[in-house]
C-alpha beads as a LAMMPS data file, in Angstrom:
LAMMPS data file: protein, C-alpha beads

201 atoms
200 bonds

1 atom types
1 bond types

-500.0 500.0 xlo xhi
-500.0 500.0 ylo yhi
-500.0 500.0 zlo zhi

Masses

1 110.0

Atoms # bond

1 1 1 71.123 -410.089 190.384
2 1 1 68.594 -408.846 188.170
3 1 1 67.738 -405.440 187.329
4 1 1 64.209 -404.177 188.825
5 1 1 62.405 -404.010 185.921
6 1 1 58.748 -403.041 186.257
7 1 1 58.767 -400.622 189.369
8 1 1 62.735 -400.153 189.934
9 1 1 65.213 -399.917 192.388
10 1 1 65.879 -396.896 194.711
11 1 1 69.810 -395.658 194.808
12 1 1 72.186 -396.505 196.689
13 1 1 75.627 -395.382 197.253
14 1 1 77.552 -398.207 195.060
15 1 1 74.990 -398.636 192.663
16 1 1 72.763 -396.563 189.715
17 1 1 68.975 -396.909 190.324
18 1 1 67.298 -398.177 187.397
19 1 1 64.263 -397.312 185.988
20 1 1 61.356 -399.608 185.941
21 1 1 57.776 -399.187 183.999
22 1 1 56.583 -396.681 186.866
23 1 1 60.225 -394.674 187.260
24 1 1 62.828 -395.159 189.800
25 1 1 62.263 -395.418 193.377
26 1 1 58.389 -395.389 193.116
27 1 1 58.367 -391.933 192.084
28 1 1 57.425 -390.484 188.587
29 1 1 60.717 -388.512 186.779
30 1 1 60.421 -387.192 183.712
31 1 1 56.359 -388.069 183.215
32 1 1 55.378 -385.940 186.486
33 1 1 53.732 -383.638 184.823
34 1 1 51.944 -386.346 182.854
35 1 1 49.088 -387.181 185.677
36 1 1 49.120 -383.659 186.803
37 1 1 47.872 -382.270 183.211
38 1 1 45.240 -385.394 182.521
39 1 1 43.583 -384.910 186.482
40 1 1 43.636 -381.274 186.183
41 1 1 42.159 -381.792 183.107
42 1 1 39.767 -383.922 184.447
43 1 1 38.673 -381.702 187.133
44 1 1 38.219 -378.926 184.390
45 1 1 35.966 -381.166 182.262
46 1 1 33.667 -382.340 185.265
47 1 1 33.482 -379.189 186.422
48 1 1 32.780 -377.597 182.857
49 1 1 29.954 -380.230 182.207
50 1 1 27.926 -379.703 185.895
51 1 1 28.614 -375.675 185.481
52 1 1 26.680 -376.672 181.533
53 1 1 24.169 -378.764 182.998
54 1 1 23.325 -376.385 185.487
55 1 1 22.706 -373.339 182.395
56 1 1 20.416 -375.882 180.240
57 1 1 18.315 -376.736 183.254
58 1 1 18.440 -372.782 183.754
59 1 1 16.925 -371.726 180.612
60 1 1 14.833 -374.502 180.151
61 1 1 13.036 -373.465 183.078
62 1 1 13.017 -369.727 181.852
63 1 1 11.641 -370.697 178.768
64 1 1 8.970 -372.755 180.661
65 1 1 8.540 -369.367 182.756
66 1 1 8.285 -367.066 179.536
67 1 1 5.751 -370.019 178.272
68 1 1 3.506 -369.273 181.743
69 1 1 3.693 -365.412 181.329
70 1 1 2.243 -365.994 177.431
71 1 1 -0.752 -368.554 178.563
72 1 1 -1.362 -366.054 181.599
73 1 1 -1.910 -363.298 178.977
74 1 1 -4.300 -365.383 176.925
75 1 1 -6.167 -365.917 179.550
76 1 1 -6.330 -362.485 180.235
77 1 1 -7.601 -362.009 177.018
78 1 1 -9.609 -364.803 177.115
79 1 1 -11.258 -363.140 180.515
80 1 1 -11.706 -359.814 178.725
81 1 1 -13.658 -361.318 175.576
82 1 1 -15.883 -363.359 177.762
83 1 1 -17.508 -360.227 179.378
84 1 1 -17.242 -358.328 175.862
85 1 1 -19.515 -361.359 174.192
86 1 1 -21.430 -361.428 177.664
87 1 1 -22.342 -357.442 176.946
88 1 1 -23.182 -358.001 173.037
89 1 1 -25.797 -360.678 173.760
90 1 1 -27.493 -359.072 176.594
91 1 1 -27.051 -355.404 174.298
92 1 1 -28.734 -357.828 171.890
93 1 1 -31.372 -359.254 173.694
94 1 1 -32.371 -356.250 175.139
95 1 1 -33.483 -355.433 171.340
96 1 1 -35.077 -358.141 171.171
97 1 1 -37.103 -357.740 173.819
98 1 1 -37.844 -353.952 173.512
99 1 1 -38.999 -355.033 170.272
100 1 1 -40.947 -357.737 171.668
101 1 1 -42.248 -355.361 174.255
102 1 1 -43.804 -352.555 171.109
103 1 1 -45.582 -355.297 169.627
104 1 1 -47.441 -356.647 172.237
105 1 1 -48.630 -352.726 173.219
106 1 1 -49.128 -352.725 168.901
107 1 1 -50.899 -355.807 169.506
108 1 1 -52.408 -354.430 172.189
109 1 1 -53.994 -350.824 171.365
110 1 1 -54.277 -351.047 167.897
111 1 1 -56.627 -354.187 167.225
112 1 1 -58.189 -354.819 170.423
113 1 1 -58.824 -351.609 171.638
114 1 1 -57.296 -351.746 175.018
115 1 1 -56.443 -349.216 177.738
116 1 1 -52.590 -350.730 177.252
117 1 1 -51.729 -348.942 180.745
118 1 1 -54.660 -350.621 182.716
119 1 1 -55.022 -354.697 183.888
120 1 1 -53.792 -356.639 181.972
121 1 1 -51.850 -355.900 179.360
122 1 1 -50.031 -353.621 181.907
123 1 1 -48.939 -356.589 183.558
124 1 1 -48.328 -358.288 180.464
125 1 1 -46.091 -356.370 179.370
126 1 1 -43.994 -355.964 183.423
127 1 1 -43.683 -359.504 183.781
128 1 1 -42.640 -359.799 179.499
129 1 1 -39.981 -356.476 181.559
130 1 1 -38.722 -358.072 184.409
131 1 1 -38.392 -361.918 182.317
132 1 1 -36.618 -359.929 180.322
133 1 1 -34.718 -358.243 183.086
134 1 1 -33.264 -361.319 184.835
135 1 1 -32.824 -362.939 181.330
136 1 1 -29.839 -359.995 180.346
137 1 1 -28.632 -360.937 183.881
138 1 1 -27.930 -364.136 182.938
139 1 1 -25.847 -363.585 180.095
140 1 1 -23.922 -360.969 181.773
141 1 1 -23.333 -363.663 184.923
142 1 1 -22.609 -366.195 182.954
143 1 1 -20.047 -363.812 180.625
144 1 1 -18.449 -363.016 183.960
145 1 1 -18.109 -366.469 185.625
146 1 1 -16.227 -367.320 182.726
147 1 1 -13.577 -364.775 182.501
148 1 1 -13.407 -365.097 186.260
149 1 1 -11.852 -368.437 185.561
150 1 1 -9.816 -367.687 182.667
151 1 1 -8.590 -364.860 185.060
152 1 1 -7.971 -368.005 187.795
153 1 1 -6.457 -369.857 185.190
154 1 1 -4.206 -366.960 184.789
155 1 1 -3.482 -366.591 188.720
156 1 1 -1.979 -369.997 188.293
157 1 1 0.197 -369.132 185.545
158 1 1 1.532 -366.157 187.045
159 1 1 2.366 -368.308 189.820
160 1 1 3.920 -371.369 187.188
161 1 1 6.064 -368.646 186.043
162 1 1 7.451 -367.833 189.168
163 1 1 8.039 -371.253 190.425
164 1 1 9.916 -371.617 186.705
165 1 1 11.675 -368.882 187.189
166 1 1 12.916 -369.988 190.832
167 1 1 13.798 -373.338 189.665
168 1 1 16.602 -371.566 186.783
169 1 1 17.731 -369.804 189.258
170 1 1 18.497 -372.389 191.167
171 1 1 20.018 -374.995 188.343
172 1 1 22.327 -371.653 187.993
173 1 1 23.581 -371.748 191.113
174 1 1 23.305 -375.693 191.222
175 1 1 25.734 -375.909 188.292
176 1 1 27.496 -373.451 190.105
177 1 1 28.028 -374.804 193.193
178 1 1 28.489 -378.220 191.648
179 1 1 31.346 -376.802 189.229
180 1 1 33.772 -375.587 192.283
181 1 1 32.859 -378.707 193.997
182 1 1 34.739 -381.003 190.741
183 1 1 37.276 -377.861 191.035
184 1 1 37.846 -377.977 195.141
185 1 1 38.118 -382.095 194.177
186 1 1 40.923 -381.568 192.222
187 1 1 42.622 -379.634 193.352
188 1 1 42.442 -382.081 197.199
189 1 1 43.816 -384.871 195.338
190 1 1 46.368 -382.974 193.806
191 1 1 47.178 -381.268 197.322
192 1 1 46.609 -385.066 198.550
193 1 1 48.776 -387.015 196.483
194 1 1 50.458 -384.434 195.788
195 1 1 51.768 -383.958 191.327
196 1 1 52.749 -386.772 189.748
197 1 1 53.858 -388.779 193.223
198 1 1 53.078 -392.903 193.132
199 1 1 50.831 -394.363 195.069
200 1 1 53.748 -397.036 195.629
201 1 1 55.792 -394.618 197.589

Bonds

1 1 1 2
2 1 2 3
3 1 3 4
4 1 4 5
5 1 5 6
6 1 6 7
7 1 7 8
8 1 8 9
9 1 9 10
10 1 10 11
11 1 11 12
12 1 12 13
13 1 13 14
14 1 14 15
15 1 15 16
16 1 16 17
17 1 17 18
18 1 18 19
19 1 19 20
20 1 20 21
21 1 21 22
22 1 22 23
23 1 23 24
24 1 24 25
25 1 25 26
26 1 26 27
27 1 27 28
28 1 28 29
29 1 29 30
30 1 30 31
31 1 31 32
32 1 32 33
33 1 33 34
34 1 34 35
35 1 35 36
36 1 36 37
37 1 37 38
38 1 38 39
39 1 39 40
40 1 40 41
41 1 41 42
42 1 42 43
43 1 43 44
44 1 44 45
45 1 45 46
46 1 46 47
47 1 47 48
48 1 48 49
49 1 49 50
50 1 50 51
51 1 51 52
52 1 52 53
53 1 53 54
54 1 54 55
55 1 55 56
56 1 56 57
57 1 57 58
58 1 58 59
59 1 59 60
60 1 60 61
61 1 61 62
62 1 62 63
63 1 63 64
64 1 64 65
65 1 65 66
66 1 66 67
67 1 67 68
68 1 68 69
69 1 69 70
70 1 70 71
71 1 71 72
72 1 72 73
73 1 73 74
74 1 74 75
75 1 75 76
76 1 76 77
77 1 77 78
78 1 78 79
79 1 79 80
80 1 80 81
81 1 81 82
82 1 82 83
83 1 83 84
84 1 84 85
85 1 85 86
86 1 86 87
87 1 87 88
88 1 88 89
89 1 89 90
90 1 90 91
91 1 91 92
92 1 92 93
93 1 93 94
94 1 94 95
95 1 95 96
96 1 96 97
97 1 97 98
98 1 98 99
99 1 99 100
100 1 100 101
101 1 101 102
102 1 102 103
103 1 103 104
104 1 104 105
105 1 105 106
106 1 106 107
107 1 107 108
108 1 108 109
109 1 109 110
110 1 110 111
111 1 111 112
112 1 112 113
113 1 113 114
114 1 114 115
115 1 115 116
116 1 116 117
117 1 117 118
118 1 118 119
119 1 119 120
120 1 120 121
121 1 121 122
122 1 122 123
123 1 123 124
124 1 124 125
125 1 125 126
126 1 126 127
127 1 127 128
128 1 128 129
129 1 129 130
130 1 130 131
131 1 131 132
132 1 132 133
133 1 133 134
134 1 134 135
135 1 135 136
136 1 136 137
137 1 137 138
138 1 138 139
139 1 139 140
140 1 140 141
141 1 141 142
142 1 142 143
143 1 143 144
144 1 144 145
145 1 145 146
146 1 146 147
147 1 147 148
148 1 148 149
149 1 149 150
150 1 150 151
151 1 151 152
152 1 152 153
153 1 153 154
154 1 154 155
155 1 155 156
156 1 156 157
157 1 157 158
158 1 158 159
159 1 159 160
160 1 160 161
161 1 161 162
162 1 162 163
163 1 163 164
164 1 164 165
165 1 165 166
166 1 166 167
167 1 167 168
168 1 168 169
169 1 169 170
170 1 170 171
171 1 171 172
172 1 172 173
173 1 173 174
174 1 174 175
175 1 175 176
176 1 176 177
177 1 177 178
178 1 178 179
179 1 179 180
180 1 180 181
181 1 181 182
182 1 182 183
183 1 183 184
184 1 184 185
185 1 185 186
186 1 186 187
187 1 187 188
188 1 188 189
189 1 189 190
190 1 190 191
191 1 191 192
192 1 192 193
193 1 193 194
194 1 194 195
195 1 195 196
196 1 196 197
197 1 197 198
198 1 198 199
199 1 199 200
200 1 200 201
């Protein structure tokens, strides 16, 4: 009978075991540690990949959160500038209004001899003052509206930053869970099939 070369055969009392490609009696003899090392290396590599992916995603989300915080500050500064600009425009308008009222008074009193504090000149001055006050309020209202819009953007950006920070935590946790799962899967495989055990028995 020819010796079995590919799979080997079990030793008997009268004959020595033959060794084949997959070992004697279906088990690995000298090279039992090699499959175990490959299996462990595969599990470690997979676990590292999961952890690394989670860390990269977490860092990306942290960066996005930082950008949202930066944009929030810009929006808050824009709101402040909108208010300041409207106050400046209102003050400039007040100056022009006072000049107009002064020129009206001079025109009425100096040239025409009209009494300024009575009748039509007084009504015209009051109308100019009223319209000027309304215009000033409109300028300030426009600035406040712009400022509120910027502040609403800032609130949205703060919420986005919080969401990105939460995503960063979740990505980090997910990476750690994935790495643990891969290590556990590798350990289970080793426990289930044993170190260096041939699947052929």
